[in-house]
ROMARLUM-444068 format. One record per residue (C-alpha): residue number from 1; x, y, z. Coordinates in Angstrom, 1 decimal, decimal comma, padded with zeros to 4 digits. Layout:
BEGIN
@nr = NUM	px = X	py = Y	pz = Z .
...
This chain:
BEGIN
@nr = 1	px = 072,9	py = 098,9	pz = 106,9 .
@nr = 2	px = 073,3	py = 095,2	pz = 107,6 .
@nr = 3	px = 073,7	py = 093,1	pz = 104,5 .
@nr = 4	px = 074,2	py = 089,6	pz = 106,1 .
@nr = 5	px = 072,3	py = 088,1	pz = 108,9 .
@nr = 6	px = 074,8	py = 085,4	pz = 109,7 .
@nr = 7	px = 074,9	py = 083,2	pz = 112,7 .
@nr = 8	px = 076,7	py = 084,6	pz = 115,7 .
@nr = 9	px = 080,2	py = 083,3	pz = 116,3 .
@nr = 10	px = 081,0	py = 084,0	pz = 119,9 .
@nr = 11	px = 083,6	py = 081,3	pz = 120,5 .
@nr = 12	px = 085,8	py = 081,6	pz = 117,5 .
@nr = 13	px = 088,8	py = 079,3	pz = 116,9 .
@nr = 14	px = 092,1	py = 081,0	pz = 116,6 .
@nr = 15	px = 093,5	py = 081,2	pz = 113,1 .
@nr = 16	px = 096,1	py = 078,7	pz = 112,1 .
@nr = 17	px = 099,0	py = 081,2	pz = 112,0 .
@nr = 18	px = 097,9	py = 083,6	pz = 114,7 .
@nr = 19	px = 100,5	py = 086,4	pz = 115,4 .
@nr = 20	px = 098,8	py = 087,7	pz = 118,5 .
@nr = 21	px = 098,7	py = 086,4	pz = 122,1 .
@nr = 22	px = 095,6	py = 084,2	pz = 122,4 .
@nr = 23	px = 093,9	py = 086,4	pz = 125,0 .
@nr = 24	px = 094,6	py = 089,6	pz = 122,9 .
@nr = 25	px = 093,3	py = 088,0	pz = 119,8 .
@nr = 26	px = 090,0	py = 087,0	pz = 121,5 .
@nr = 27	px = 089,5	py = 090,6	pz = 122,7 .
@nr = 28	px = 090,4	py = 092,2	pz = 119,4 .
@nr = 29	px = 088,1	py = 089,8	pz = 117,5 .
@nr = 30	px = 085,1	py = 091,1	pz = 119,4 .
@nr = 31	px = 085,4	py = 094,5	pz = 117,6 .
@nr = 32	px = 084,3	py = 095,6	pz = 114,2 .
@nr = 33	px = 086,8	py = 096,4	pz = 111,4 .
@nr = 34	px = 086,5	py = 097,3	pz = 107,7 .
@nr = 35	px = 087,9	py = 094,7	pz = 105,3 .
@nr = 36	px = 087,1	py = 096,0	pz = 101,9 .
@nr = 37	px = 085,7	py = 098,9	pz = 099,9 .
@nr = 38	px = 082,1	py = 098,4	pz = 098,9 .
@nr = 39	px = 083,0	py = 099,3	pz = 095,3 .
@nr = 40	px = 085,7	py = 096,7	pz = 095,0 .
@nr = 41	px = 083,3	py = 093,8	pz = 095,6 .
@nr = 42	px = 081,8	py = 092,8	pz = 092,3 .
@nr = 43	px = 080,8	py = 089,4	pz = 091,0 .
@nr = 44	px = 084,2	py = 087,9	pz = 091,6 .
@nr = 45	px = 084,8	py = 086,6	pz = 095,2 .
@nr = 46	px = 087,3	py = 088,7	pz = 097,1 .
@nr = 47	px = 089,8	py = 087,3	pz = 099,5 .
@nr = 48	px = 090,9	py = 089,3	pz = 102,5 .
@nr = 49	px = 092,6	py = 088,7	pz = 105,9 .
@nr = 50	px = 091,5	py = 090,0	pz = 109,3 .
@nr = 51	px = 093,4	py = 089,2	pz = 112,5 .
@nr = 52	px = 095,3	py = 086,4	pz = 110,7 .
@nr = 53	px = 092,0	py = 084,9	pz = 109,6 .
@nr = 54	px = 091,6	py = 084,4	pz = 105,8 .
@nr = 55	px = 088,1	py = 085,5	pz = 104,7 .
@nr = 56	px = 086,1	py = 085,4	pz = 101,5 .
@nr = 57	px = 083,6	py = 088,0	pz = 100,5 .
@nr = 58	px = 081,0	py = 087,5	pz = 097,7 .
@nr = 59	px = 077,7	py = 088,8	pz = 096,6 .
@nr = 60	px = 074,5	py = 086,7	pz = 096,8 .
@nr = 61	px = 071,8	py = 088,9	pz = 095,4 .
@nr = 62	px = 071,3	py = 091,9	pz = 097,8 .
@nr = 63	px = 073,4	py = 090,2	pz = 100,4 .
@nr = 64	px = 077,1	py = 090,4	pz = 101,1 .
@nr = 65	px = 078,4	py = 087,1	pz = 102,5 .
@nr = 66	px = 081,6	py = 087,0	pz = 104,6 .
@nr = 67	px = 082,9	py = 083,5	pz = 105,4 .
@nr = 68	px = 086,1	py = 081,6	pz = 106,2 .
@nr = 69	px = 088,0	py = 081,4	pz = 102,9 .
@nr = 70	px = 087,9	py = 077,6	pz = 102,8 .
@nr = 71	px = 085,7	py = 075,2	pz = 101,0 .
@nr = 72	px = 084,5	py = 072,6	pz = 103,6 .
@nr = 73	px = 084,9	py = 069,9	pz = 101,0 .
@nr = 74	px = 088,6	py = 069,8	pz = 100,3 .
@nr = 75	px = 090,0	py = 072,9	pz = 101,8 .
@nr = 76	px = 090,6	py = 075,1	pz = 098,7 .
@nr = 77	px = 090,2	py = 078,9	pz = 099,2 .
@nr = 78	px = 086,9	py = 080,0	pz = 097,8 .
@nr = 79	px = 088,5	py = 083,3	pz = 096,8 .
@nr = 80	px = 090,1	py = 081,2	pz = 094,0 .
@nr = 81	px = 086,6	py = 080,4	pz = 092,6 .
@nr = 82	px = 084,1	py = 082,2	pz = 090,4 .
@nr = 83	px = 081,1	py = 084,3	pz = 091,3 .
@nr = 84	px = 078,0	py = 085,3	pz = 089,4 .
@nr = 85	px = 076,4	py = 087,8	pz = 091,8 .
@nr = 86	px = 074,2	py = 085,0	pz = 093,3 .
@nr = 87	px = 076,7	py = 082,3	pz = 094,3 .
@nr = 88	px = 080,4	py = 081,5	pz = 094,5 .
@nr = 89	px = 081,7	py = 078,3	pz = 093,0 .
@nr = 90	px = 084,8	py = 076,5	pz = 094,4 .
@nr = 91	px = 087,6	py = 076,2	pz = 091,8 .
@nr = 92	px = 088,3	py = 072,5	pz = 092,7 .
@nr = 93	px = 085,0	py = 070,7	pz = 092,4 .
@nr = 94	px = 082,5	py = 073,5	pz = 091,6 .
@nr = 95	px = 080,5	py = 073,3	pz = 094,9 .
@nr = 96	px = 078,3	py = 076,4	pz = 094,9 .
@nr = 97	px = 077,5	py = 078,6	pz = 098,0 .
@nr = 98	px = 074,8	py = 081,2	pz = 098,2 .
@nr = 99	px = 073,0	py = 083,3	pz = 100,8 .
@nr = 100	px = 074,1	py = 082,9	pz = 104,4 .
@nr = 101	px = 077,0	py = 080,7	pz = 103,2 .
@nr = 102	px = 074,6	py = 077,8	pz = 102,4 .
@nr = 103	px = 075,9	py = 075,1	pz = 100,0 .
@nr = 104	px = 073,3	py = 075,1	pz = 097,2 .
@nr = 105	px = 074,8	py = 072,8	pz = 094,6 .
@nr = 106	px = 077,2	py = 069,8	pz = 094,4 .
@nr = 107	px = 077,7	py = 069,3	pz = 090,7 .
@nr = 108	px = 079,0	py = 065,7	pz = 091,0 .
@nr = 109	px = 075,8	py = 064,6	pz = 092,8 .
@nr = 110	px = 073,1	py = 067,2	pz = 091,9 .
@nr = 111	px = 070,2	py = 065,1	pz = 093,0 .
@nr = 112	px = 071,5	py = 064,1	pz = 096,4 .
@nr = 113	px = 070,7	py = 065,9	pz = 099,7 .
@nr = 114	px = 073,4	py = 068,4	pz = 100,7 .
@nr = 115	px = 074,9	py = 067,8	pz = 104,2 .
@nr = 116	px = 074,6	py = 070,8	pz = 106,5 .
@nr = 117	px = 078,3	py = 070,5	pz = 107,2 .
@nr = 118	px = 079,0	py = 071,8	pz = 103,8 .
@nr = 119	px = 077,5	py = 075,2	pz = 104,8 .
@nr = 120	px = 080,1	py = 077,9	pz = 105,4 .
@nr = 121	px = 081,0	py = 079,5	pz = 108,7 .
@nr = 122	px = 079,9	py = 083,1	pz = 108,1 .
@nr = 123	px = 080,3	py = 086,4	pz = 109,8 .
@nr = 124	px = 078,1	py = 089,5	pz = 109,8 .
@nr = 125	px = 078,6	py = 092,2	pz = 107,1 .
@nr = 126	px = 077,7	py = 095,8	pz = 107,4 .
@nr = 127	px = 078,1	py = 098,6	pz = 104,8 .
@nr = 128	px = 079,0	py = 102,0	pz = 106,2 .
@nr = 129	px = 081,2	py = 104,9	pz = 105,0 .
@nr = 130	px = 081,7	py = 103,1	pz = 101,7 .
@nr = 131	px = 083,3	py = 100,2	pz = 103,5 .
@nr = 132	px = 082,4	py = 096,6	pz = 104,3 .
@nr = 133	px = 082,8	py = 095,9	pz = 108,1 .
@nr = 134	px = 082,8	py = 092,6	pz = 109,9 .
@nr = 135	px = 083,5	py = 091,1	pz = 113,3 .
@nr = 136	px = 084,9	py = 087,6	pz = 114,0 .
@nr = 137	px = 083,3	py = 087,3	pz = 117,5 .
@nr = 138	px = 080,0	py = 089,3	pz = 117,3 .
@nr = 139	px = 078,4	py = 090,0	pz = 120,7 .
@nr = 140	px = 075,1	py = 091,3	pz = 119,4 .
@nr = 141	px = 074,2	py = 094,3	pz = 117,3 .
@nr = 142	px = 076,9	py = 095,9	pz = 115,2 .
@nr = 143	px = 078,9	py = 098,6	pz = 117,1 .
@nr = 144	px = 080,7	py = 100,7	pz = 114,5 .
@nr = 145	px = 082,7	py = 103,8	pz = 115,1 .
@nr = 146	px = 080,9	py = 107,0	pz = 114,4 .
@nr = 147	px = 082,0	py = 109,6	pz = 111,9 .
@nr = 148	px = 081,0	py = 113,2	pz = 112,3 .
@nr = 149	px = 079,0	py = 114,9	pz = 109,5 .
@nr = 150	px = 079,0	py = 111,9	pz = 107,2 .
@nr = 151	px = 075,3	py = 111,9	pz = 106,8 .
@nr = 152	px = 074,7	py = 115,7	pz = 107,0 .
@nr = 153	px = 073,5	py = 117,8	pz = 104,1 .
@nr = 154	px = 076,1	py = 119,8	pz = 102,3 .
@nr = 155	px = 078,9	py = 117,3	pz = 103,0 .
@nr = 156	px = 080,6	py = 115,3	pz = 100,3 .
@nr = 157	px = 081,4	py = 111,6	pz = 101,1 .
@nr = 158	px = 084,7	py = 110,2	pz = 099,7 .
@nr = 159	px = 086,0	py = 106,8	pz = 100,4 .
@nr = 160	px = 089,7	py = 106,7	pz = 099,5 .
@nr = 161	px = 091,5	py = 103,6	pz = 098,3 .
@nr = 162	px = 093,0	py = 101,6	pz = 101,2 .
@nr = 163	px = 096,7	py = 101,6	pz = 102,0 .
@nr = 164	px = 098,7	py = 098,6	pz = 103,2 .
@nr = 165	px = 101,3	py = 099,3	pz = 105,9 .
@nr = 166	px = 103,9	py = 096,8	pz = 107,1 .
@nr = 167	px = 103,4	py = 097,6	pz = 110,7 .
@nr = 168	px = 101,1	py = 097,1	pz = 113,7 .
@nr = 169	px = 097,7	py = 098,8	pz = 113,7 .
@nr = 170	px = 098,3	py = 100,3	pz = 117,1 .
@nr = 171	px = 101,5	py = 102,0	pz = 116,0 .
@nr = 172	px = 099,7	py = 103,3	pz = 112,9 .
@nr = 173	px = 096,7	py = 104,8	pz = 114,9 .
@nr = 174	px = 099,1	py = 106,3	pz = 117,4 .
@nr = 175	px = 100,9	py = 108,1	pz = 114,6 .
@nr = 176	px = 097,6	py = 109,4	pz = 113,2 .
@nr = 177	px = 096,7	py = 111,1	pz = 116,5 .
@nr = 178	px = 100,3	py = 112,4	pz = 117,2 .
@nr = 179	px = 100,4	py = 116,2	pz = 116,8 .
@nr = 180	px = 104,2	py = 116,6	pz = 117,4 .
@nr = 181	px = 105,4	py = 115,0	pz = 114,2 .
@nr = 182	px = 103,8	py = 117,4	pz = 111,7 .
@nr = 183	px = 106,8	py = 119,7	pz = 111,3 .
@nr = 184	px = 109,1	py = 116,7	pz = 110,7 .
@nr = 185	px = 107,1	py = 114,2	pz = 108,7 .
@nr = 186	px = 104,5	py = 116,2	pz = 106,7 .
@nr = 187	px = 106,6	py = 119,1	pz = 105,3 .
@nr = 188	px = 105,8	py = 118,2	pz = 101,7 .
@nr = 189	px = 102,1	py = 118,1	pz = 102,2 .
@nr = 190	px = 100,7	py = 120,6	pz = 104,7 .
@nr = 191	px = 103,0	py = 121,2	pz = 107,7 .
@nr = 192	px = 105,4	py = 124,0	pz = 108,5 .
@nr = 193	px = 109,0	py = 122,9	pz = 109,3 .
@nr = 194	px = 109,5	py = 126,1	pz = 111,2 .
@nr = 195	px = 106,5	py = 125,6	pz = 113,5 .
@nr = 196	px = 107,1	py = 122,6	pz = 115,7 .
@nr = 197	px = 105,8	py = 123,8	pz = 119,0 .
@nr = 198	px = 102,8	py = 121,8	pz = 120,4 .
@nr = 199	px = 100,5	py = 124,0	pz = 122,6 .
@nr = 200	px = 099,1	py = 122,3	pz = 125,7 .
@nr = 201	px = 096,0	py = 120,1	pz = 125,3 .
@nr = 202	px = 094,2	py = 117,6	pz = 127,4 .
@nr = 203	px = 092,5	py = 114,4	pz = 126,3 .
@nr = 204	px = 089,1	py = 113,6	pz = 127,7 .
@nr = 205	px = 088,0	py = 110,0	pz = 128,4 .
@nr = 206	px = 084,8	py = 108,8	pz = 126,5 .
@nr = 207	px = 082,8	py = 105,5	pz = 126,6 .
@nr = 208	px = 084,4	py = 104,5	pz = 123,3 .
@nr = 209	px = 088,0	py = 105,7	pz = 124,1 .
@nr = 210	px = 088,9	py = 109,3	pz = 124,3 .
@nr = 211	px = 088,7	py = 112,7	pz = 122,5 .
@nr = 212	px = 091,3	py = 115,5	pz = 122,3 .
@nr = 213	px = 090,8	py = 119,0	pz = 121,0 .
@nr = 214	px = 094,1	py = 120,5	pz = 119,8 .
@nr = 215	px = 094,3	py = 124,2	pz = 118,9 .
@nr = 216	px = 097,3	py = 125,7	pz = 117,1 .
@nr = 217	px = 098,3	py = 128,0	pz = 114,3 .
@nr = 218	px = 099,6	py = 125,2	pz = 112,2 .
@nr = 219	px = 097,7	py = 125,4	pz = 108,9 .
@nr = 220	px = 096,0	py = 122,5	pz = 107,2 .
@nr = 221	px = 096,2	py = 124,1	pz = 103,8 .
@nr = 222	px = 098,5	py = 122,2	pz = 101,4 .
@nr = 223	px = 102,0	py = 123,4	pz = 100,7 .
@nr = 224	px = 101,8	py = 126,1	pz = 098,0 .
@nr = 225	px = 098,5	py = 127,6	pz = 099,3 .
@nr = 226	px = 098,7	py = 131,3	pz = 100,0 .
@nr = 227	px = 097,8	py = 130,8	pz = 103,7 .
@nr = 228	px = 099,9	py = 127,6	pz = 104,1 .
@nr = 229	px = 102,0	py = 129,2	pz = 106,8 .
@nr = 230	px = 099,0	py = 130,7	pz = 108,6 .
@nr = 231	px = 097,2	py = 134,0	pz = 108,7 .
@nr = 232	px = 096,5	py = 134,4	pz = 112,3 .
@nr = 233	px = 093,7	py = 131,7	pz = 112,3 .
@nr = 234	px = 093,5	py = 129,3	pz = 115,3 .
@nr = 235	px = 093,1	py = 125,8	pz = 113,8 .
@nr = 236	px = 091,1	py = 123,3	pz = 115,8 .
@nr = 237	px = 091,8	py = 119,6	pz = 115,3 .
@nr = 238	px = 089,3	py = 117,4	pz = 117,1 .
@nr = 239	px = 090,4	py = 113,8	pz = 117,5 .
@nr = 240	px = 088,0	py = 111,1	pz = 118,5 .
@nr = 241	px = 089,6	py = 107,7	pz = 119,2 .
@nr = 242	px = 087,5	py = 104,5	pz = 119,1 .
@nr = 243	px = 089,4	py = 101,6	pz = 120,6 .
@nr = 244	px = 091,0	py = 099,6	pz = 119,4 .
@nr = 245	px = 092,1	py = 100,9	pz = 116,0 .
@nr = 246	px = 089,8	py = 103,6	pz = 114,6 .
@nr = 247	px = 090,1	py = 107,4	pz = 115,0 .
@nr = 248	px = 088,5	py = 110,4	pz = 113,3 .
@nr = 249	px = 090,0	py = 113,8	pz = 112,9 .
@nr = 250	px = 087,7	py = 116,8	pz = 112,4 .
@nr = 251	px = 089,6	py = 119,8	pz = 111,2 .
@nr = 252	px = 087,9	py = 123,2	pz = 111,6 .
@nr = 253	px = 088,9	py = 125,4	pz = 108,7 .
@nr = 254	px = 088,2	py = 129,2	pz = 108,3 .
@nr = 255	px = 084,6	py = 130,2	pz = 107,4 .
@nr = 256	px = 083,1	py = 127,2	pz = 109,2 .
@nr = 257	px = 084,4	py = 124,7	pz = 106,7 .
@nr = 258	px = 084,9	py = 121,2	pz = 108,0 .
@nr = 259	px = 087,1	py = 118,3	pz = 106,9 .
@nr = 260	px = 086,7	py = 114,9	pz = 108,6 .
@nr = 261	px = 089,1	py = 112,0	pz = 108,1 .
@nr = 262	px = 088,5	py = 108,5	pz = 109,5 .
@nr = 263	px = 091,6	py = 106,4	pz = 110,1 .
@nr = 264	px = 090,3	py = 102,9	pz = 110,3 .
@nr = 265	px = 093,3	py = 100,6	pz = 110,8 .
@nr = 266	px = 092,2	py = 097,0	pz = 110,0 .
@nr = 267	px = 094,7	py = 094,5	pz = 111,5 .
@nr = 268	px = 095,6	py = 092,0	pz = 108,9 .
@nr = 269	px = 098,1	py = 090,6	pz = 111,4 .
@nr = 270	px = 100,3	py = 091,8	pz = 114,1 .
@nr = 271	px = 102,7	py = 092,9	pz = 111,5 .
@nr = 272	px = 100,5	py = 094,2	pz = 108,7 .
@nr = 273	px = 097,7	py = 096,8	pz = 108,6 .
@nr = 274	px = 095,2	py = 097,7	pz = 105,9 .
@nr = 275	px = 094,3	py = 101,4	pz = 106,5 .
@nr = 276	px = 090,9	py = 102,6	pz = 105,3 .
@nr = 277	px = 090,2	py = 106,4	pz = 105,1 .
@nr = 278	px = 086,7	py = 107,7	pz = 104,4 .
@nr = 279	px = 086,6	py = 111,5	pz = 104,2 .
@nr = 280	px = 083,8	py = 114,0	pz = 104,3 .
@nr = 281	px = 083,9	py = 117,8	pz = 103,7 .
@nr = 282	px = 081,6	py = 120,7	pz = 103,1 .
@nr = 283	px = 083,9	py = 122,7	pz = 100,8 .
@nr = 284	px = 085,6	py = 122,1	pz = 097,4 .
@nr = 285	px = 082,9	py = 119,5	pz = 096,7 .
@nr = 286	px = 083,1	py = 119,9	pz = 092,9 .
@nr = 287	px = 086,8	py = 119,3	pz = 092,6 .
@nr = 288	px = 088,0	py = 115,9	pz = 091,2 .
@nr = 289	px = 087,9	py = 113,1	pz = 093,7 .
@nr = 290	px = 091,1	py = 111,7	pz = 092,3 .
@nr = 291	px = 092,9	py = 114,8	pz = 093,7 .
@nr = 292	px = 091,6	py = 113,9	pz = 097,2 .
@nr = 293	px = 092,8	py = 110,3	pz = 096,7 .
@nr = 294	px = 096,3	py = 111,5	pz = 095,6 .
@nr = 295	px = 096,8	py = 114,0	pz = 098,4 .
@nr = 296	px = 095,5	py = 111,6	pz = 101,1 .
@nr = 297	px = 097,9	py = 108,9	pz = 099,9 .
@nr = 298	px = 100,8	py = 111,3	pz = 099,9 .
@nr = 299	px = 100,1	py = 112,2	pz = 103,6 .
@nr = 300	px = 099,8	py = 108,6	pz = 104,7 .
@nr = 301	px = 102,8	py = 107,5	pz = 102,7 .
@nr = 302	px = 104,8	py = 110,1	pz = 104,7 .
@nr = 303	px = 103,6	py = 108,3	pz = 107,9 .
@nr = 304	px = 104,0	py = 104,8	pz = 106,6 .
@nr = 305	px = 107,8	py = 104,9	pz = 106,4 .
@nr = 306	px = 108,1	py = 105,8	pz = 110,0 .
@nr = 307	px = 105,5	py = 103,3	pz = 111,3 .
@nr = 308	px = 107,3	py = 100,5	pz = 109,4 .
@nr = 309	px = 110,6	py = 101,5	pz = 111,0 .
@nr = 310	px = 109,5	py = 101,6	pz = 114,6 .
@nr = 311	px = 110,9	py = 099,2	pz = 117,2 .
@nr = 312	px = 109,5	py = 097,4	pz = 118,9 .
@nr = 313	px = 107,1	py = 096,6	pz = 116,1 .
@nr = 314	px = 104,2	py = 096,2	pz = 118,6 .
@nr = 315	px = 102,9	py = 098,9	pz = 120,9 .
@nr = 316	px = 104,2	py = 098,8	pz = 124,5 .
@nr = 317	px = 101,2	py = 099,5	pz = 126,8 .
@nr = 318	px = 103,4	py = 099,9	pz = 129,8 .
@nr = 319	px = 104,1	py = 103,6	pz = 129,6 .
@nr = 320	px = 107,4	py = 103,2	pz = 131,5 .
@nr = 321	px = 108,9	py = 101,3	pz = 128,6 .
@nr = 322	px = 109,2	py = 104,4	pz = 126,4 .
@nr = 323	px = 109,9	py = 108,1	pz = 127,2 .
@nr = 324	px = 107,1	py = 110,6	pz = 127,0 .
@nr = 325	px = 106,7	py = 114,3	pz = 127,0 .
@nr = 326	px = 103,7	py = 116,7	pz = 127,3 .
@nr = 327	px = 103,1	py = 116,6	pz = 123,6 .
@nr = 328	px = 102,4	py = 112,8	pz = 123,9 .
@nr = 329	px = 099,3	py = 113,1	pz = 126,0 .
@nr = 330	px = 097,1	py = 111,5	pz = 123,3 .
@nr = 331	px = 099,6	py = 108,7	pz = 122,9 .
@nr = 332	px = 099,5	py = 108,0	pz = 126,6 .
@nr = 333	px = 095,7	py = 108,2	pz = 126,7 .
@nr = 334	px = 095,5	py = 105,7	pz = 123,8 .
@nr = 335	px = 097,8	py = 103,2	pz = 125,4 .
@nr = 336	px = 095,8	py = 103,4	pz = 128,7 .
@nr = 337	px = 092,5	py = 103,0	pz = 126,7 .
@nr = 338	px = 093,9	py = 099,8	pz = 125,2 .
@nr = 339	px = 094,9	py = 098,5	pz = 128,6 .
@nr = 340	px = 091,4	py = 099,3	pz = 129,9 .
@nr = 341	px = 089,8	py = 096,8	pz = 127,4 .
@nr = 342	px = 092,1	py = 094,1	pz = 128,7 .
@nr = 343	px = 094,9	py = 093,9	pz = 126,2 .
@nr = 344	px = 098,3	py = 092,8	pz = 127,4 .
@nr = 345	px = 101,5	py = 094,7	pz = 127,8 .
@nr = 346	px = 102,5	py = 093,7	pz = 124,3 .
@nr = 347	px = 100,2	py = 092,7	pz = 121,6 .
@nr = 348	px = 102,4	py = 090,2	pz = 119,8 .
@nr = 349	px = 103,9	py = 086,8	pz = 120,6 .
């Protein structure tokens, strides 16, 4: 559901401290990314960063406003100010801003007309999967990645706390879709260190990126479960990758149980990623949600250490710059998909 009908911004200025090549930034800025959990935005304004652009989020009645985190009067971040659920007030001179980013009060001159130049530059806001999404260069209607089963009866919706990663979003997403690292990275959560073989699989190109169905006998039950090391069941992991930085993993459990995890990597900069992870499932729906939060964080923390250590920090889209094997077919497909949307060989300057 759209919660802000802001003006389109199709020719955005680059942020002051941009860490991407200009052409890459303009391409990436035309896509939608989550920037916050719906539940963390209360009356107080919330400061976030997307693609090096500082933004402020605040509530104005039923509307969520997303704007440049800068008061037009004297350049103080509005995220330092106060909110009341209807407006946000700048911490410096108390200028108040309401729906659509419109300046509604200048305390020093309450009876004077308010110049239009005091209105904020805003961006669209959409609530979906328990997240607030936005786009810095909107090209029309919102185009958000889909998540299987989220709206289906019998499925529990869980929006995990976000995780900050000191690495590039492309590296993080590539790690999420990598099936060869389980036996070496996730041995304390679900993987089997004695089962490292990757059966053959083949990605399939889609209008939004690609899909890959990966079948193996590697269990997804947590370490300690009676069937952790398998019971003859063929597990299906269905990856759906939405360029540039979102992927979903649908895991087919025994007895037609399903678990879907969205990996929505929001690029704070070329060197930092805020990873959001909505989850839905049709089993264990009465167990404490905190248990899901804790297990999910443990899995992603295992990945985080590797992503933050990779060199080069960016993602080389020329496949000849790193060595690949058959198990890397999803990685190769991902890099080719990013090149297809026009991104350069390297993402960073």
